[in-house]
Kinemage of the C-alpha trace (Angstrom):
@kinemage 1
@onewidth
@group {chain A} dominant
@subgroup {mainchain}
@vectorlist {calphas} color= white
{ca met a 1} P 0.000 0.000 0.000
{ca thr a 2} L 1.249 3.449 -0.805
{ca gln a 3} L 1.351 6.097 1.873
{ca pro a 4} L -0.940 9.112 1.479
{ca pro a 5} L 0.651 12.028 -0.297
{ca asn a 6} L 2.038 14.949 1.616
{ca thr a 7} L -0.631 17.636 1.628
{ca gly a 8} L 1.248 19.941 3.923
{ca ser a 9} L -1.364 19.613 6.686
{ca asn a 10} L 0.301 17.121 8.965
{ca ser a 11} L 2.083 16.950 12.261
{ca glu a 12} L 5.190 15.088 13.312
{ca his a 13} L 4.787 12.003 15.402
{ca gly a 14} L 7.638 11.202 17.709
{ca arg a 15} L 8.183 7.535 16.900
{ca gly a 16} L 10.790 7.187 14.195
{ca gly a 17} L 9.725 10.289 12.259
{ca val a 18} L 6.281 8.858 11.458
{ca arg a 19} L 3.862 11.575 10.453
{ca ser a 20} L 0.208 11.844 11.423
{ca trp a 21} L -1.655 12.821 8.298
{ca phe a 22} L -4.872 14.838 8.364
{ca asn a 23} L -6.478 14.561 4.946
{ca arg a 24} L -9.561 13.105 3.293
{ca thr a 25} L -8.035 9.626 3.020
{ca glu a 26} L -7.424 9.493 6.762
{ca ala a 27} L -10.890 10.918 7.397
{ca ala a 28} L -12.399 8.162 5.239
{ca gly a 29} L -10.426 5.510 7.087
{ca ala a 30} L -11.783 6.787 10.395
{ca leu a 31} L -15.259 5.657 9.332
{ca gly a 32} L -14.221 2.034 8.833
{ca asp a 33} L -15.065 1.002 12.408
{ca leu a 34} L -18.508 2.613 12.711
{ca gly a 35} L -20.256 -0.613 11.710
{ca thr a 36} L -19.566 -2.136 15.133
{ca phe a 37} L -19.272 1.053 17.186
{ca ile a 38} L -22.717 2.529 16.485
{ca pro a 39} L -24.910 -0.586 17.025
{ca leu a 40} L -23.243 -1.560 20.311
{ca leu a 41} L -23.277 2.013 21.633
{ca val a 42} L -26.986 2.389 20.799
{ca gly a 43} L -27.752 -0.977 22.416
{ca leu a 44} L -25.971 -0.044 25.647
{ca val a 45} L -27.800 3.297 25.791
{ca asn a 46} L -31.247 1.866 25.023
{ca cys a 47} L -31.091 -1.345 27.063
{ca cys a 48} L -28.739 -0.504 29.945
{ca gly a 49} L -29.240 3.204 30.520
{ca leu a 50} L -25.702 4.230 29.599
{ca gln a 51} L -25.367 7.979 29.078
{ca leu a 52} L -24.779 8.717 25.401
{ca gly a 53} L -22.965 12.015 26.000
{ca pro a 54} L -20.194 10.722 28.298
{ca ala a 55} L -19.903 7.437 26.375
{ca leu a 56} L -19.366 9.271 23.089
{ca phe a 57} L -17.103 11.948 24.595
{ca phe a 58} L -14.702 9.572 26.336
{ca ala a 59} L -14.585 7.244 23.328
{ca gly a 60} L -13.498 10.275 21.304
{ca leu a 61} L -10.952 11.322 23.912
{ca met a 62} L -9.426 7.829 23.880
{ca asn a 63} L -9.341 7.938 20.067
{ca val a 64} L -7.277 11.118 20.226
{ca ile a 65} L -4.902 9.791 22.903
{ca thr a 66} L -4.317 6.406 21.241
{ca gly a 67} L -3.877 7.997 17.824
{ca leu a 68} L -1.156 10.276 19.153
{ca thr a 69} L 0.394 7.515 21.294
{ca phe a 70} L 0.611 4.665 18.770
{ca gly a 71} L 0.913 6.606 15.515
{ca ile a 72} L -1.286 4.041 13.716
{ca pro a 73} L -5.096 3.951 13.341
{ca met a 74} L -5.604 2.066 16.613
{ca pro a 75} L -9.372 1.681 17.029
{ca val a 76} L -11.392 2.306 20.182
{ca gln a 77} L -14.384 -0.030 20.340
{ca pro a 78} L -16.988 -1.138 22.874
{ca met a 79} L -15.964 -4.326 24.705
{ca lys a 80} L -18.044 -6.831 22.743
{ca ala a 81} L -18.551 -9.542 25.367
{ca ile a 82} L -19.600 -7.017 28.010
{ca ala a 83} L -21.872 -5.184 25.563
{ca thr a 84} L -23.489 -8.376 24.267
{ca val a 85} L -24.203 -9.824 27.719
{ca ala a 86} L -25.324 -6.468 29.122
{ca ile a 87} L -27.751 -5.847 26.256
{ca ala a 88} L -29.126 -9.407 26.324
{ca gln a 89} L -29.638 -9.421 30.109
{ca arg a 90} L -30.505 -5.705 30.381
{ca leu a 91} L -27.921 -5.009 33.049
{ca thr a 92} L -27.863 -1.576 34.650
{ca glu a 93} L -25.413 1.231 33.930
{ca pro a 94} L -23.452 0.676 37.194
{ca gln a 95} L -23.130 -3.069 36.496
{ca val a 96} L -21.773 -2.424 32.996
{ca leu a 97} L -19.289 0.174 34.225
{ca ala a 98} L -18.116 -2.038 37.100
{ca ala a 99} L -17.453 -4.848 34.618
{ca gly a 100} L -15.313 -2.491 32.526
{ca ile a 101} L -13.279 -1.326 35.537
{ca leu a 102} L -12.656 -4.898 36.741
{ca thr a 103} L -11.616 -6.032 33.263
{ca gly a 104} L -9.165 -3.129 33.093
{ca leu a 105} L -7.649 -4.089 36.442
{ca val a 106} L -7.135 -7.714 35.381
{ca ile a 107} L -5.505 -6.679 32.087
{ca leu a 108} L -3.237 -4.211 33.924
{ca val a 109} L -2.014 -6.971 36.260
{ca leu a 110} L -1.284 -9.246 33.279
{ca ala a 111} L 0.660 -6.478 31.555
{ca leu a 112} L 2.715 -5.298 34.542
{ca thr a 113} L 3.659 -8.788 35.730
{ca gly a 114} L 4.932 -9.872 32.300
{ca leu a 115} L 2.421 -12.741 32.120
{ca leu a 116} L 0.968 -11.318 28.924
{ca glu a 117} L 4.296 -11.372 27.055
{ca arg a 118} L 4.992 -14.923 28.216
{ca leu a 119} L 1.606 -16.038 26.949
{ca gln a 120} L 2.002 -14.234 23.643
{ca arg a 121} L 5.440 -15.718 22.924
{ca thr a 122} L 4.037 -19.256 23.092
{ca ile a 123} L 1.259 -18.701 20.537
{ca pro a 124} L 2.036 -19.901 16.970
{ca arg a 125} L 1.205 -17.532 14.161
{ca ser a 126} L -1.232 -20.039 12.649
{ca val a 127} L -3.370 -19.881 15.809
{ca val a 128} L -3.431 -16.068 15.696
{ca arg a 129} L -4.361 -16.241 12.016
{ca gly a 130} L -7.198 -18.607 12.907
{ca leu a 131} L -8.540 -16.077 15.380
{ca gln a 132} L -8.295 -13.330 12.774
{ca leu a 133} L -10.024 -15.490 10.164
{ca ala a 134} L -12.855 -16.260 12.588
{ca leu a 135} L -13.315 -12.588 13.442
{ca gly a 136} L -13.173 -11.612 9.781
{ca leu a 137} L -15.784 -14.197 8.793
{ca lys a 138} L -17.991 -13.125 11.705
{ca leu a 139} L -17.848 -9.496 10.548
{ca ile a 140} L -18.660 -10.583 6.989
{ca gln a 141} L -21.614 -12.603 8.280
{ca leu a 142} L -22.872 -9.695 10.384
{ca gly a 143} L -22.516 -7.397 7.400
{ca phe a 144} L -24.670 -9.616 5.197
{ca glu a 145} L -27.181 -10.062 8.026
{ca arg a 146} L -27.562 -6.306 8.495
{ca val a 147} L -28.190 -5.773 4.791
{ca ala a 148} L -30.548 -8.746 4.390
{ca gly a 149} L -32.203 -7.993 7.733
{ca thr a 150} L -33.812 -4.855 6.329
{ca his a 151} L -36.231 -7.206 4.471
{ca val a 152} L -36.791 -4.431 1.926
{ca leu a 153} L -35.651 -4.729 -1.671
{ca ile a 154} L -35.710 -1.031 -2.579
{ca gly a 155} L -35.857 1.831 -0.084
{ca trp a 156} L -33.913 4.273 2.066
{ca asp a 157} L -32.656 1.356 4.174
{ca ser a 158} L -32.786 -1.702 1.978
{ca ile a 159} L -30.954 -4.497 0.240
{ca gly a 160} L -30.752 -2.325 -2.859
{ca leu a 161} L -29.070 0.484 -0.921
{ca gly a 162} L -26.571 -2.014 0.519
{ca val a 163} L -25.755 -3.424 -2.906
{ca gly a 164} L -25.314 0.078 -4.292
{ca cys a 165} L -22.939 1.011 -1.456
{ca ala a 166} L -20.951 -2.197 -2.008
{ca val a 167} L -20.552 -1.295 -5.691
{ca leu a 168} L -19.339 2.176 -4.695
{ca val a 169} L -16.748 0.691 -2.324
{ca leu a 170} L -15.480 -1.661 -5.055
{ca leu a 171} L -15.321 1.086 -7.677
{ca leu a 172} L -13.384 3.343 -5.280
{ca tyr a 173} L -11.365 0.536 -3.681
{ca phe a 174} L -7.958 2.179 -4.088
{ca ser a 175} L -9.022 5.748 -4.760
{ca ala a 176} L -7.234 8.372 -2.659
{ca arg a 177} L -8.922 11.263 -4.466
{ca val a 178} L -12.483 10.058 -3.739
{ca pro a 179} L -12.373 7.783 -0.647
{ca gly a 180} L -15.110 5.159 -0.777
{ca ala a 181} L -15.940 5.267 2.930
{ca leu a 182} L -16.684 9.007 2.842
{ca val a 183} L -18.973 8.540 -0.149
{ca val a 184} L -20.787 5.600 1.449
{ca phe a 185} L -21.147 7.387 4.782
{ca gly a 186} L -22.561 10.435 2.993
{ca val a 187} L -25.042 8.211 1.152
{ca gly a 188} L -26.136 6.821 4.517
{ca leu a 189} L -26.683 10.296 5.965
{ca ala a 190} L -28.683 11.363 2.910
{ca ala a 191} L -30.818 8.223 3.159
{ca leu a 192} L -31.432 8.891 6.869
{ca leu a 193} L -32.594 12.469 6.221
{ca cys a 194} L -34.844 11.376 3.354
{ca ala a 195} L -36.397 8.566 5.391
{ca gln a 196} L -36.650 10.424 8.703
{ca pro a 197} L -36.512 14.202 8.250
{ca ser a 198} L -37.813 14.537 11.809
{ca val a 199} L -34.319 13.746 13.165
{ca leu a 200} L -33.360 17.339 12.394
{ca ser a 201} L -35.885 18.619 14.939
{ca ala a 202} L -34.620 16.139 17.565
{ca val a 203} L -31.232 17.847 17.815
{ca arg a 204} L -30.768 19.907 20.986
{ca phe a 205} L -27.744 21.869 22.162
{ca gly a 206} L -26.194 20.915 25.470
{ca ala a 207} L -25.118 17.701 27.193
{ca glu a 208} L -26.507 16.135 30.360
{ca trp a 209} L -24.206 14.112 32.591
{ca his a 210} L -24.321 12.563 36.054
{ca met a 211} L -21.818 10.535 38.033
{ca pro a 212} L -22.680 6.806 38.062
{ca ala a 213} L -23.562 5.136 41.379
{ca leu a 214} L -20.903 2.470 41.986
{ca ala a 215} L -21.012 2.106 45.785
{ca asp a 216} L -23.108 -1.107 45.946
{ca trp a 217} L -20.903 -4.229 46.067
{ca his a 218} L -23.702 -6.264 44.425
{ca val a 219} L -23.139 -4.153 41.310
{ca trp a 220} L -19.485 -5.223 41.210
{ca ala a 221} L -20.279 -8.896 41.825
{ca thr a 222} L -22.873 -8.984 39.041
{ca gly a 223} L -20.593 -7.154 36.613
{ca phe a 224} L -17.682 -9.479 37.365
{ca trp a 225} L -19.490 -12.819 37.038
{ca his a 226} L -21.713 -11.900 34.109
{ca cys a 227} L -19.395 -9.717 32.030
{ca thr a 228} L -15.763 -9.551 33.182
{ca ile a 229} L -15.114 -13.309 33.060
{ca pro a 230} L -16.245 -13.776 29.418
{ca gln a 231} L -14.578 -10.499 28.391
{ca ile a 232} L -11.034 -11.238 29.633
{ca pro a 233} L -10.114 -13.975 27.097
{ca leu a 234} L -11.633 -11.963 24.252
{ca thr a 235} L -9.668 -8.880 25.300
{ca val a 236} L -6.388 -10.790 25.555
{ca leu a 237} L -6.856 -12.585 22.242
{ca asn a 238} L -8.528 -10.007 19.994
{ca ser a 239} L -7.740 -6.663 21.621
{ca ile a 240} L -4.090 -7.430 22.351
{ca val a 241} L -2.622 -10.522 20.625
{ca ala a 242} L -4.545 -10.298 17.333
{ca val a 243} L -4.423 -6.512 17.042
{ca cys a 244} L -0.657 -6.526 17.605
{ca ala a 245} L -0.182 -9.252 15.004
{ca leu a 246} L -2.267 -7.313 12.507
{ca ser a 247} L -0.382 -4.081 13.239
{ca ala a 248} L 2.867 -5.912 12.458
{ca asp a 249} L 1.388 -7.062 9.134
{ca leu a 250} L 0.043 -3.658 8.134
{ca phe a 251} L 2.745 -1.452 9.699
{ca pro a 252} L 5.909 -3.585 9.912
{ca thr a 253} L 8.135 -0.610 10.787
{ca arg a 254} L 5.938 0.562 13.675
{ca pro a 255} L 3.936 -2.329 15.153
{ca ala a 256} L 2.135 -2.031 18.471
{ca ser a 257} L 3.610 -4.010 21.363
{ca pro a 258} L 1.377 -6.217 23.539
{ca arg a 259} L 2.418 -4.514 26.763
{ca arg a 260} L 1.606 -1.006 25.501
{ca val a 261} L -1.719 -2.105 24.034
{ca ala a 262} L -2.656 -3.928 27.248
{ca val a 263} L -1.801 -0.918 29.401
{ca ser a 264} L -3.815 1.278 27.042
{ca val a 265} L -6.878 -0.982 27.321
{ca ala a 266} L -6.516 -1.158 31.108
{ca leu a 267} L -6.172 2.585 31.663
{ca met a 268} L -9.044 3.446 29.322
{ca asn a 269} L -11.437 1.492 31.496
{ca ile a 270} L -9.945 2.176 34.929
{ca val a 271} L -9.944 5.947 34.333
{ca cys a 272} L -13.000 6.504 32.123
{ca cys a 273} L -15.644 3.974 33.253
{ca pro a 274} L -16.080 5.601 36.699
{ca leu a 275} L -16.994 8.805 34.812
{ca gly a 276} L -19.692 7.176 32.689
{ca ala a 277} L -17.751 5.904 29.663
{ca met a 278} L -18.687 2.576 28.131
{ca pro a 279} L -16.165 -0.291 28.564
{ca met a 280} L -13.647 0.127 25.740
{ca cys a 281} L -10.909 -1.865 24.048
{ca his a 282} L -8.896 -2.017 20.838
{ca gly a 283} L -9.655 -4.631 18.204
{ca ser a 284} L -8.207 -6.241 15.098
{ca gly a 285} L -11.497 -5.923 13.209
{ca gly a 286} L -11.563 -2.179 13.780
{ca leu a 287} L -7.941 -1.802 12.716
{ca ala a 288} L -8.586 -3.822 9.558
{ca gly a 289} L -11.666 -1.766 8.729
{ca gln a 290} L -9.944 1.574 9.201
{ca tyr a 291} L -6.964 0.416 7.147
{ca arg a 292} L -9.264 -0.913 4.402
{ca phe a 293} L -10.905 2.492 3.968
{ca gly a 294} L -7.682 4.504 3.900
{ca ala a 295} L -6.312 5.041 7.430
{ca arg a 296} L -2.515 4.811 7.586
{ca thr a 297} L -1.559 6.926 10.618
{ca gly a 298} L -2.826 7.991 14.007
{ca gly a 299} L -4.220 11.119 12.378
{ca ser a 300} L -7.230 9.096 11.259
{ca val a 301} L -8.457 8.250 14.757
{ca val a 302} L -7.490 11.706 16.035
{ca leu a 303} L -9.932 13.179 13.500
{ca leu a 304} L -12.579 10.635 14.507
{ca gly a 305} L -12.044 11.306 18.201
{ca ala a 306} L -12.247 15.065 17.785
{ca ala a 307} L -15.550 14.673 15.909
{ca lys a 308} L -16.987 12.421 18.643
{ca met a 309} L -15.959 14.827 21.403
{ca leu a 310} L -17.383 17.826 19.548
{ca leu a 311} L -20.712 16.100 18.868
{ca ala a 312} L -20.966 14.862 22.459
{ca ala a 313} L -20.209 18.305 23.914
{ca leu a 314} L -22.593 20.170 21.605
{ca phe a 315} L -25.541 17.808 21.320
{ca gly a 316} L -25.116 15.121 24.009
{ca gly a 317} L -27.930 12.594 24.197
{ca ser a 318} L -30.046 14.206 21.478
{ca leu a 319} L -27.928 12.398 18.868
{ca leu a 320} L -29.519 9.076 19.799
{ca ala a 321} L -32.242 9.446 17.163
{ca trp a 322} L -29.571 9.875 14.470
{ca leu a 323} L -27.635 6.818 15.630
{ca gln a 324} L -30.783 4.704 15.868
{ca gly a 325} L -32.016 5.747 12.440
{ca tyr a 326} L -28.780 5.431 10.464
{ca pro a 327} L -29.338 2.825 7.699
{ca gln a 328} L -28.393 -0.671 8.800
{ca ser a 329} L -27.674 -1.622 5.197
{ca val a 330} L -24.879 0.983 5.048
{ca leu a 331} L -23.405 -0.117 8.369
{ca gly a 332} L -23.556 -3.687 7.086
{ca ile a 333} L -21.427 -2.845 4.057
{ca leu a 334} L -18.807 -1.180 6.281
{ca leu a 335} L -18.770 -4.328 8.441
{ca leu a 336} L -18.528 -6.626 5.423
{ca phe a 337} L -15.474 -4.968 3.904
{ca ser a 338} L -13.826 -4.661 7.323
{ca gly a 339} L -14.209 -8.414 7.731
{ca leu a 340} L -12.776 -9.090 4.286
{ca glu a 341} L -9.682 -7.010 5.069
{ca leu a 342} L -9.153 -8.876 8.349
{ca ala a 343} L -9.625 -12.313 6.775
{ca leu a 344} L -7.192 -11.548 3.946
{ca val a 345} L -4.199 -11.336 6.307
{ca cys a 346} L -4.446 -15.125 6.734
{ca arg a 347} L -3.300 -15.781 3.175
{ca asp a 348} L 0.340 -16.068 4.320
{ca gln a 349} L -0.359 -19.499 5.870
{ca thr a 350} L 0.369 -21.534 2.751
{ca lys a 351} L 1.704 -24.773 4.253
{ca arg a 352} L -0.787 -27.574 4.723
{ca ala a 353} L -0.150 -27.980 8.467
{ca asp a 354} L -0.316 -24.243 9.088
{ca phe a 355} L -3.603 -23.776 7.267
{ca phe a 356} L -5.001 -26.874 8.963
{ca val a 357} L -4.507 -25.098 12.301
{ca val a 358} L -5.928 -21.847 10.900
{ca ala a 359} L -9.087 -23.554 9.643
{ca leu a 360} L -9.533 -25.617 12.808
{ca thr a 361} L -9.081 -22.599 15.065
{ca ala a 362} L -11.463 -20.455 13.037
{ca gly a 363} L -14.101 -23.174 12.875
{ca ala a 364} L -13.950 -23.822 16.623
{ca cys a 365} L -14.141 -20.079 17.361
{ca leu a 366} L -17.230 -19.673 15.205
{ca ala a 367} L -18.970 -22.845 16.364
{ca leu a 368} L -18.105 -22.768 20.060
{ca asp a 369} L -16.464 -19.716 21.603
{ca met a 370} L -13.463 -17.494 20.956
{ca ala a 371} L -11.558 -18.741 23.998
{ca val a 372} L -12.458 -22.403 23.349
{ca gly a 373} L -11.439 -22.100 19.702
{ca phe a 374} L -8.133 -20.574 20.734
{ca val a 375} L -7.410 -23.494 23.084
{ca val a 376} L -8.373 -26.047 20.408
{ca gly a 377} L -6.062 -24.428 17.853
{ca trp a 378} L -3.218 -24.019 20.351
{ca val a 379} L -3.391 -27.690 21.392
{ca met a 380} L -3.455 -28.877 17.783
{ca ala a 381} L -0.540 -26.651 16.819
{ca gly a 382} L 1.472 -28.073 19.723
{ca ala a 383} L 0.569 -31.619 18.720
{ca leu a 384} L 1.825 -30.976 15.193
{ca ile a 385} L 5.015 -29.335 16.393
{ca trp a 386} L 5.823 -32.275 18.670
{ca gly a 387} L 4.939 -34.853 16.023
{ca val a 388} L 1.922 -36.353 17.758
{ca phe a 389} L -0.041 -36.068 14.499
{ca arg a 390} L 0.903 -35.666 10.828
{ca ile a 391} L -0.892 -33.450 8.342
{ca glu a 392} L 1.773 -33.240 5.644
{ca pro a 393} L 2.114 -36.448 3.568
{ca pro a 394} L 5.549 -38.123 3.530
{ca pro a 395} L 7.684 -37.115 0.500
{ca asp a 396} L 7.627 -40.659 -0.941
{ca asp a 397} L 6.689 -44.209 -0.021
{ca asn a 398} L 10.197 -45.171 1.106
{ca ala a 399} L 10.943 -42.254 3.412
{ca val a 400} L 9.378 -41.003 6.579
{ca ala a 401} L 9.317 -37.241 6.783
{ca asp a 402} L 10.000 -35.310 9.896
{ca ala a 403} L 7.054 -33.992 11.857
{ca pro a 404} L 5.515 -30.947 10.145
{ca gln a 405} L 6.393 -27.636 11.670
{ca val a 406} L 3.749 -25.041 12.412
{ca asn a 407} L 5.094 -21.594 11.586
{ca his a 408} L 5.542 -19.100 14.373
{ca ala a 409} L 5.575 -15.385 13.846
{ca ala a 410} L 9.382 -15.184 13.875
{ca gly a 411} L 12.313 -17.276 12.761
{ca asp a 412} L 13.262 -18.279 16.296
{ca gly a 413} L 10.006 -20.217 16.675
{ca arg a 414} L 8.374 -17.602 18.887
{ca ser a 415} L 6.230 -14.575 18.206
{ca pro a 416} L 8.346 -11.407 18.087
{ca pro a 417} L 8.107 -8.986 20.999
{ca ala a 418} L 6.000 -6.555 18.966
{ca cys a 419} L 3.629 -9.297 17.797
């Protein structure tokens, strides 16, 4: 991929002379993660009573900080396990926030004690690729479901609109002059205003905010058992291990390190959740989506974060009608192409044994659970490394080949420190 041209409107980033670019390509890339961000944020507000203003403001603030810190388009997303469980069980705002704080504390302990690096160094690349393939396929599936779920062939939020947006993305796939994500996002806004012109009258200046009530220990117990426990493996695997591996693929000269990413995830939740922010993490799907639509530096998420903070400060909770009404078919297309970008990084696993582990890991993740699929893939990779099973056929009938080797992320048989 070529880097965006120098437009003169950029700022130096301290790591190795990397520049943060602020142009239309970076702005387009910033929209690549909205397909997951908007639905989960709306669900937490509607079902759990989360405050939209603080949730949007602190998500934007963390976008700005991580963009300046990492120098790559590091996404800030809702914690998916916490959000899914909280929405399904209609947990309260304090229970959701307590779960985010506790998850942050656990991740901080793993990072500061060095346990995270030890775990990461033992994971073969094929297992990480299996996780990425599973997440990519899940995003693709969700994208198709959002488009087909409109159950309307032609309309302002319909299958036809989704197909049209997909064609626009493909036609503008590598265009820096006319970024596809900006065009598609604009089409979605126009469709929203045509379908629901009343959203204009719903906008109100000002933001309401109150401090959450977190004094009841029952709130912490419920948040921990229902949300923190399922969130921890997903955070370690997708928000740290997989996102670092993907950053090394996309930005080999400036990859994110597991320790820095873990500390970032921990501090986001420990500092912001007590103030009303939703539980937040980074994610490989978000990074793939932002990269797919043009993001190449931290400037992309800085622009996104500044927009979120400005909207939250000016309009606060009155933006909920806009978020609820935004066409699902457009969000589905953003999800679909984000998933494709994430799944494509697995194409480097060309050996039979390696791809066997990739496919097994991905299948187990999709059929069972992300953590269970990871364990299944890890065990199989170890069995192949130690020669318990054979996947590669022997070279001929008269010779017995050595046990197939499952590739690790580095030549020394371990994942490199920066993933």
